[in-house]
TIDO-575624 format. One record per atom (N, C-alpha, C): residue number from 1; residue in one letter; atom name; x, y, z. Coordinates in nm, 4 decimals, padded with zeros to 6 digits. Example, Ala and Ser with C-alpha at 12.3 -4.5 7.8 and 13.67 -1.06 7.14 Angstrom:
# residues 2
PT   num   residu   atome         px         py         pz
PT     1        A       N    01.3190   -00.5690    00.7800
PT     1        A      CA    01.2300   -00.4500    00.7800
PT     1        A       C    01.3200   -00.3300    00.7800
PT     2        S       N    01.2850   -00.2250    00.7080
PT     2        S      CA    01.3670   -00.1060    00.7140
PT     2        S       C    01.2900    00.0030    00.7870
//
This chain:
# residues 112
PT   num   residu   atome         px         py         pz
PT     1        M       N    00.0835   -00.1193    00.0000
PT     1        M      CA    00.0000    00.0000    00.0000
PT     1        M       C    00.0873    00.1247    00.0000
PT     2        A       N    00.0310    00.2325   -00.0441
PT     2        A      CA    00.1071    00.3546   -00.0663
PT     2        A       C    00.0754    00.4617    00.0369
PT     3        S       N    00.0518    00.4251    00.1601
PT     3        S      CA    00.0074    00.5230    00.2583
PT     3        S       C    00.1068    00.6366    00.2793
PT     4        N       N    00.2340    00.6124    00.2528
PT     4        N      CA    00.3324    00.7184    00.2736
PT     4        N       C    00.3825    00.7805    00.1434
PT     5        R       N    00.3273    00.7414    00.0303
PT     5        R      CA    00.3690    00.7990   -00.0973
PT     5        R       C    00.2904    00.9255   -00.1264
PT     6        T       N    00.3554    01.0159   -00.1958
PT     6        T      CA    00.2891    01.1386   -00.2405
PT     6        T       C    00.2640    01.1284   -00.3907
PT     7        W       N    00.1836    01.2207   -00.4421
PT     7        W      CA    00.1612    01.2214   -00.5868
PT     7        W       C    00.2935    01.2432   -00.6598
PT     8        N       N    00.3822    01.3252   -00.6065
PT     8        N      CA    00.5108    01.3466   -00.6730
PT     8        N       C    00.5890    01.2169   -00.6861
PT     9        D       N    00.5866    01.1317   -00.5816
PT     9        D      CA    00.6525    01.0008   -00.5889
PT     9        D       C    00.5893    00.9159   -00.6988
PT    10        E       N    00.4561    00.9134   -00.6999
PT    10        E      CA    00.3840    00.8336   -00.7987
PT    10        E       C    00.4064    00.8856   -00.9401
PT    11        D       N    00.4064    01.0164   -00.9546
PT    11        D      CA    00.4284    01.0767   -01.0858
PT    11        D       C    00.5628    01.0319   -01.1431
PT    12        K       N    00.6648    01.0316   -01.0605
PT    12        K      CA    00.7978    00.9863   -01.1055
PT    12        K       C    00.7941    00.8396   -01.1455
PT    13        F       N    00.7275    00.7568   -01.0644
PT    13        F      CA    00.7174    00.6140   -01.0956
PT    13        F       C    00.6482    00.5923   -01.2295
PT    14        W       N    00.5296    00.6513   -01.2465
PT    14        W      CA    00.4522    00.6285   -01.3679
PT    14        W       C    00.5193    00.6893   -01.4898
PT    15        R       N    00.5830    00.8035   -01.4737
PT    15        R      CA    00.6529    00.8662   -01.5867
PT    15        R       C    00.7600    00.7721   -01.6415
PT    16        S       N    00.8277    00.7010   -01.5522
PT    16        S      CA    00.9360    00.6129   -01.5965
PT    16        S       C    00.8876    00.4746   -01.6393
PT    17        S       N    00.7649    00.4354   -01.6023
PT    17        S      CA    00.7229    00.2983   -01.6337
PT    17        S       C    00.5967    00.2869   -01.7189
PT    18        F       N    00.5307    00.3973   -01.7500
PT    18        F      CA    00.4036    00.3872   -01.8229
PT    18        F       C    00.4198    00.3194   -01.9589
PT    19        S       N    00.5309    00.3407   -02.0253
PT    19        S      CA    00.5472    00.2881   -02.1610
PT    19        S       C    00.5532    00.1359   -02.1657
PT    20        S       N    00.5738    00.0704   -02.0511
PT    20        S      CA    00.5757   -00.0759   -02.0482
PT    20        S       C    00.4349   -00.1346   -02.0345
PT    21        R       N    00.3348   -00.0508   -02.0179
PT    21        R      CA    00.1974   -00.0973   -02.0016
PT    21        R       C    00.1325   -00.1171   -02.1380
PT    22        P       N    00.0611   -00.2296   -02.1578
PT    22        P      CA    00.0019   -00.2568   -02.2902
PT    22        P       C   -00.0954   -00.1495   -02.3371
PT    23        Y       N   -00.1709   -00.0904   -02.2473
PT    23        Y      CA   -00.2698    00.0105   -02.2862
PT    23        Y       C   -00.2048    00.1413   -02.3287
PT    24        A       N   -00.0767    00.1603   -02.2985
PT    24        A      CA   -00.0085    00.2864   -02.3287
PT    24        A       C    00.0675    00.2826   -02.4613
PT    25        A       N    00.0610    00.1711   -02.5320
PT    25        A      CA    00.1360    00.1570   -02.6569
PT    25        A       C    00.1044    00.2718   -02.7519
PT    26        G       N    00.2081    00.3408   -02.7934
PT    26        G      CA    00.1931    00.4509   -02.8874
PT    26        G       C    00.1449    00.5807   -02.8256
PT    27        G       N    00.1183    00.5816   -02.6952
PT    27        G      CA    00.0700    00.7021   -02.6287
PT    27        G       C    00.1812    00.7789   -02.5594
PT    28        T       N    00.1461    00.8944   -02.5093
PT    28        T      CA    00.2412    00.9751   -02.4343
PT    28        T       C    00.2054    00.9736   -02.2871
PT    29        Y       N    00.3012    01.0046   -02.2026
PT    29        Y      CA    00.2739    01.0093   -02.0595
PT    29        Y       C    00.1649    01.1120   -02.0284
PT    30        E       N    00.1670    01.2225   -02.0990
PT    30        E      CA    00.0703    01.3291   -02.0740
PT    30        E       C   -00.0741    01.2819   -02.0960
PT    31        E       N   -00.0943    01.1857   -02.1862
PT    31        E      CA   -00.2288    01.1303   -02.2077
PT    31        E       C   -00.2780    01.0522   -02.0863
PT    32        F       N   -00.1877    00.9783   -02.0232
PT    32        F      CA   -00.2252    00.8864   -01.9163
PT    32        F       C   -00.2050    00.9429   -01.7758
PT    33        Q       N   -00.1293    01.0489   -01.7639
PT    33        Q      CA   -00.1006    01.1068   -01.6324
PT    33        Q       C   -00.2258    01.1419   -01.5525
PT    34        P       N   -00.3308    01.1996   -01.6143
PT    34        P      CA   -00.4524    01.2268   -01.5356
PT    34        P       C   -00.5149    01.0997   -01.4773
PT    35        G       N   -00.5081    00.9911   -01.5508
PT    35        G      CA   -00.5619    00.8642   -01.5014
PT    35        G       C   -00.4821    00.8101   -01.3852
PT    36        Y       N   -00.3499    00.8192   -01.3946
PT    36        Y      CA   -00.2663    00.7738   -01.2832
PT    36        Y       C   -00.2937    00.8565   -01.1582
PT    37        R       N   -00.3057    00.9855   -01.1768
PT    37        R      CA   -00.3314    01.0718   -01.0615
PT    37        R       C   -00.4693    01.0435   -01.0016
PT    38        Y       N   -00.5681    01.0267   -01.0866
PT    38        Y      CA   -00.7036    00.9968   -01.0392
PT    38        Y       C   -00.7063    00.8627   -00.9648
PT    39        G       N   -00.6401    00.7625   -01.0195
PT    39        G      CA   -00.6331    00.6322   -00.9535
PT    39        G       C   -00.5598    00.6388   -00.8212
PT    40        F       N   -00.4516    00.7145   -00.8171
PT    40        F      CA   -00.3750    00.7320   -00.6932
PT    40        F       C   -00.4600    00.7997   -00.5866
PT    41        E       N   -00.5214    00.9112   -00.6220
PT    41        E      CA   -00.6015    00.9857   -00.5249
PT    41        E       C   -00.7266    00.9073   -00.4836
PT    42        S       N   -00.7908    00.8417   -00.5777
PT    42        S      CA   -00.9114    00.7659   -00.5466
PT    42        S       C   -00.8811    00.6430   -00.4626
PT    43        G       N   -00.7722    00.5752   -00.4938
PT    43        G      CA   -00.7337    00.4569   -00.4172
PT    43        G       C   -00.7084    00.4901   -00.2717
PT    44        A       N   -00.6478    00.6038   -00.2465
PT    44        A      CA   -00.6201    00.6452   -00.1094
PT    44        A       C   -00.7485    00.6762   -00.0327
PT    45        H       N   -00.8527    00.7177   -00.1038
PT    45        H      CA   -00.9794    00.7536   -00.0386
PT    45        H       C   -01.0770    00.6370   -00.0253
PT    46        H       N   -01.0539    00.5301   -00.0991
PT    46        H      CA   -01.1490    00.4180   -00.1004
PT    46        H       C   -01.0840    00.2876   -00.0564
PT    47        M       N   -00.9899    00.2934    00.0369
PT    47        M      CA   -00.9225    00.1724    00.0836
PT    47        M       C   -01.0263    00.0734    00.1354
PT    48        G       N   -01.0042   -00.0525    00.1078
PT    48        G      CA   -01.0951   -00.1564    00.1539
PT    48        G       C   -01.2001   -00.1954    00.0522
PT    49        R       N   -01.2201   -00.1150   -00.0503
PT    49        R      CA   -01.3158   -00.1487   -00.1561
PT    49        R       C   -01.2400   -00.2088   -00.2740
PT    50        S       N   -01.3029   -00.2996   -00.3439
PT    50        S      CA   -01.2387   -00.3606   -00.4599
PT    50        S       C   -01.2585   -00.2721   -00.5826
PT    51        W       N   -01.1750   -00.2930   -00.6830
PT    51        W      CA   -01.1870   -00.2188   -00.8085
PT    51        W       C   -01.3253   -00.2391   -00.8696
PT    52        N       N   -01.3716   -00.3624   -00.8728
PT    52        N      CA   -01.5023   -00.3898   -00.9346
PT    52        N       C   -01.6151   -00.3176   -00.8620
PT    53        D       N   -01.6028   -00.3007   -00.7322
PT    53        D      CA   -01.7055   -00.2284   -00.6561
PT    53        D       C   -01.7002   -00.0781   -00.6809
PT    54        V       N   -01.5816   -00.0251   -00.6962
PT    54        V      CA   -01.5667    00.1206   -00.7032
PT    54        V       C   -01.5618    00.1753   -00.8454
PT    55        E       N   -01.5354    00.0918   -00.9448
PT    55        E      CA   -01.5197    00.1392   -01.0824
PT    55        E       C   -01.6392    00.2202   -01.1328
PT    56        P       N   -01.7652    00.1796   -01.1082
PT    56        P      CA   -01.8765    00.2638   -01.1556
PT    56        P       C   -01.8757    00.4038   -01.0922
PT    57        D       N   -01.8393    00.4137   -00.9650
PT    57        D      CA   -01.8308    00.5440   -00.8981
PT    57        D       C   -01.7179    00.6284   -00.9567
PT    58        L       N   -01.6040    00.5636   -00.9825
PT    58        L      CA   -01.4909    00.6372   -01.0394
PT    58        L       C   -01.5228    00.6841   -01.1810
PT    59        R       N   -01.5879    00.5993   -01.2566
PT    59        R      CA   -01.6279    00.6383   -01.3928
PT    59        R       C   -01.7175    00.7615   -01.3882
PT    60        A       N   -01.8158    00.7615   -01.2998
PT    60        A      CA   -01.9088    00.8743   -01.2882
PT    60        A       C   -01.8358    01.0001   -01.2411
PT    61        G       N   -01.7401    00.9839   -01.1521
PT    61        G      CA   -01.6684    01.0993   -01.0981
PT    61        G       C   -01.5599    01.1541   -01.1882
PT    62        Y       N   -01.5149    01.0732   -01.2846
PT    62        Y      CA   -01.4024    01.1167   -01.3675
PT    62        Y       C   -01.4344    01.2412   -01.4493
PT    63        D       N   -01.5558    01.2537   -01.4972
PT    63        D      CA   -01.5920    01.3714   -01.5763
PT    63        D       C   -01.5826    01.5000   -01.4951
PT    64        K       N   -01.5932    01.4891   -01.3639
PT    64        K      CA   -01.5857    01.6066   -01.2763
PT    64        K       C   -01.4464    01.6274   -01.2182
PT    65        Y       N   -01.3565    01.5339   -01.2412
PT    65        Y      CA   -01.2234    01.5383   -01.1825
PT    65        Y       C   -01.1443    01.6561   -01.2392
PT    66        Q       N   -01.0886    01.7369   -01.1512
PT    66        Q      CA   -01.0262    01.8620   -01.1955
PT    66        Q       C   -00.8993    01.8431   -01.2790
PT    67        F       N   -00.8306    01.7303   -01.2676
PT    67        F      CA   -00.7076    01.7084   -01.3442
PT    67        F       C   -00.7306    01.6210   -01.4667
PT    68        R       N   -00.8546    01.6070   -01.5085
PT    68        R      CA   -00.8941    01.5132   -01.6128
PT    68        R       C   -00.8247    01.5354   -01.7468
PT    69        G       N   -00.7985    01.6548   -01.7851
PT    69        G      CA   -00.7399    01.6789   -01.9161
PT    69        G       C   -00.8377    01.6423   -02.0264
PT    70        N       N   -00.7865    01.5929   -02.1395
PT    70        N      CA   -00.8716    01.5602   -02.2541
PT    70        N       C   -00.8988    01.4111   -02.2684
PT    71        S       N   -00.8591    01.3310   -02.1709
PT    71        S      CA   -00.8731    01.1863   -02.1821
PT    71        S       C   -01.0105    01.1389   -02.1377
PT    72        A       N   -01.0801    01.0677   -02.2254
PT    72        A      CA   -01.2112    01.0106   -02.1932
PT    72        A       C   -01.1925    00.8853   -02.1074
PT    73        W       N   -01.2945    00.8495   -02.0308
PT    73        W      CA   -01.2858    00.7363   -01.9382
PT    73        W       C   -01.2418    00.6073   -02.0076
PT    74        D       N   -01.3016    00.5733   -02.1191
PT    74        D      CA   -01.2678    00.4473   -02.1851
PT    74        D       C   -01.1212    00.4417   -02.2278
PT    75        H       N   -01.0631    00.5543   -02.2570
PT    75        H      CA   -00.9219    00.5596   -02.2948
PT    75        H       C   -00.8320    00.5522   -02.1718
PT    76        I       N   -00.8755    00.6052   -02.0606
PT    76        I      CA   -00.7899    00.6234   -01.9441
PT    76        I       C   -00.8120    00.5219   -01.8333
PT    77        K       N   -00.9196    00.4459   -01.8371
PT    77        K      CA   -00.9558    00.3622   -01.7218
PT    77        K       C   -00.8507    00.2586   -01.6859
PT    78        D       N   -00.7759    00.2061   -01.7821
PT    78        D      CA   -00.6716    00.1087   -01.7490
PT    78        D       C   -00.5592    00.1734   -01.6676
PT    79        A       N   -00.5289    00.2984   -01.6974
PT    79        A      CA   -00.4287    00.3704   -01.6186
PT    79        A       C   -00.4814    00.3965   -01.4779
PT    80        V       N   -00.6094    00.4313   -01.4673
PT    80        V      CA   -00.6702    00.4531   -01.3354
PT    80        V       C   -00.6636    00.3243   -01.2547
PT    81        R       N   -00.7013    00.2130   -01.3180
PT    81        R      CA   -00.6985    00.0832   -01.2495
PT    81        R       C   -00.5569    00.0453   -01.2088
PT    82        D       N   -00.4611    00.0700   -01.2945
PT    82        D      CA   -00.3211    00.0399   -01.2652
PT    82        D       C   -00.2752    00.1163   -01.1397
PT    83        A       N   -00.3039    00.2448   -01.1367
PT    83        A      CA   -00.2647    00.3263   -01.0208
PT    83        A       C   -00.3442    00.2851   -00.8966
PT    84        W       N   -00.4724    00.2539   -00.9144
PT    84        W      CA   -00.5573    00.2072   -00.8035
PT    84        W       C   -00.4946    00.0827   -00.7390
PT    85        H       N   -00.4565   -00.0137   -00.8230
PT    85        H      CA   -00.3967   -00.1367   -00.7721
PT    85        H       C   -00.2653   -00.1090   -00.7008
PT    86        R       N   -00.1881   -00.0176   -00.7520
PT    86        R      CA   -00.0599    00.0148   -00.6877
PT    86        R       C   -00.0829    00.0761   -00.5500
PT    87        V       N   -00.1812    00.1622   -00.5357
PT    87        V      CA   -00.2099    00.2284   -00.4086
PT    87        V       C   -00.2722    00.1320   -00.3077
PT    88        T       N   -00.3691    00.0549   -00.3536
PT    88        T      CA   -00.4445   -00.0296   -00.2603
PT    88        T       C   -00.3776   -00.1635   -00.2338
PT    89        G       N   -00.2843   -00.2020   -00.3191
PT    89        G      CA   -00.2211   -00.3325   -00.3048
PT    89        G       C   -00.3073   -00.4454   -00.3600
PT    90        Q       N   -00.4195   -00.4104   -00.4232
PT    90        Q      CA   -00.5092   -00.5101   -00.4813
PT    90        Q       C   -00.4695   -00.5363   -00.6258
PT    91        K       N   -00.5106   -00.6491   -00.6745
PT    91        K      CA   -00.4877   -00.6799   -00.8153
PT    91        K       C   -00.5899   -00.7840   -00.8559
PT    92        D       N   -00.6872   -00.7466   -00.9402
PT    92        D      CA   -00.7889   -00.8428   -00.9799
PT    92        D       C   -00.7428   -00.9299   -01.0953
PT    93        L       N   -00.6501   -00.8816   -01.1756
PT    93        L      CA   -00.5911   -00.9566   -01.2862
PT    93        L       C   -00.4477   -00.9107   -01.3034
PT    94        D       N   -00.3661   -00.9908   -01.3641
PT    94        D      CA   -00.2312   -00.9481   -01.3968
PT    94        D       C   -00.2375   -00.8708   -01.5274
PT    95        A       N   -00.3006   -00.7541   -01.5235
PT    95        A      CA   -00.3283   -00.6753   -01.6431
PT    95        A       C   -00.2015   -00.6229   -01.7096
PT    96        D       N   -00.0904   -00.6162   -01.6348
PT    96        D      CA    00.0342   -00.5671   -01.6939
PT    96        D       C    00.0797   -00.6556   -01.8097
PT    97        R       N    00.0476   -00.7848   -01.8039
PT    97        R      CA    00.0936   -00.8778   -01.9064
PT    97        R       C   -00.0146   -00.9151   -02.0059
PT    98        M       N   -00.1308   -00.8527   -01.9929
PT    98        M      CA   -00.2431   -00.8921   -02.0770
PT    98        M       C   -00.2883   -00.7784   -02.1666
PT    99        S       N   -00.3394   -00.8141   -02.2812
PT    99        S      CA   -00.3984   -00.7129   -02.3681
PT    99        S       C   -00.5378   -00.6808   -02.3170
PT   100        E       N   -00.5918   -00.5706   -02.3583
PT   100        E      CA   -00.7271   -00.5307   -02.3168
PT   100        E       C   -00.8300   -00.6356   -02.3585
PT   101        S       N   -00.8144   -00.6966   -02.4756
PT   101        S      CA   -00.9120   -00.7970   -02.5182
PT   101        S       C   -00.9075   -00.9190   -02.4276
PT   102        N       N   -00.7905   -00.9603   -02.3826
PT   102        N      CA   -00.7808   -01.0736   -02.2909
PT   102        N       C   -00.8445   -01.0395   -02.1573
PT   103        V       N   -00.8200   -00.9196   -02.1078
PT   103        V      CA   -00.8795   -00.8766   -01.9822
PT   103        V       C   -01.0313   -00.8764   -01.9943
PT   104        S       N   -01.0834   -00.8262   -02.1059
PT   104        S      CA   -01.2281   -00.8234   -02.1276
PT   104        S       C   -01.2857   -00.9643   -02.1334
PT   105        N       N   -01.2169   -01.0558   -02.2002
PT   105        N      CA   -01.2655   -01.1937   -02.2086
PT   105        N       C   -01.2702   -01.2595   -02.0723
PT   106        I       N   -01.1689   -01.2404   -01.9926
PT   106        I      CA   -01.1669   -01.2999   -01.8593
PT   106        I       C   -01.2776   -01.2413   -01.7742
PT   107        S       N   -01.2966   -01.1096   -01.7815
PT   107        S      CA   -01.4017   -01.0487   -01.7000
PT   107        S       C   -01.5409   -01.0993   -01.7397
PT   108        R       N   -01.5549   -01.1503   -01.8636
PT   108        R      CA   -01.6826   -01.2063   -01.9081
PT   108        R       C   -01.6901   -01.3575   -01.8836
PT   109        G       N   -01.5842   -01.4138   -01.8200
PT   109        G      CA   -01.5851   -01.5551   -01.7872
PT   109        G       C   -01.5333   -01.6468   -01.8963
PT   110        K       N   -01.4742   -01.5905   -02.0000
PT   110        K      CA   -01.4202   -01.6732   -02.1090
PT   110        K       C   -01.2780   -01.7111   -02.0760
PT   111        T       N   -01.2357   -01.8274   -02.1200
PT   111        T      CA   -01.0982   -01.8704   -02.1023
PT   111        T       C   -01.0174   -01.8272   -02.2231
PT   112        L       N   -00.8888   -01.8164   -02.2028
PT   112        L      CA   -00.8017   -01.7729   -02.3124
PT   112        L       C   -00.7517   -01.8898   -02.3931
//
């Protein structure tokens, strides 16, 4: 858990590692940075809740989030989830090694 980390610590981490994430292929850090920040801040406020429980609330709140930038939820949600998992210590899937289509199939109960 990241109880003693600050956004500046997280920003440095994500800036140096975002390009290794499958959802970030071909993107820039500036595209995903709002999602990392939102996931970091939200994870710290919703400790004890799972991603699946909180994702609808985060989706609804993202449009009002002050650091949102130009990234729409569907484009940014994997970055939010990544940062959420880092803060909360939870991990519902090993999404770092999976493509979005594989993650979607598993969430629907399909085997790979």
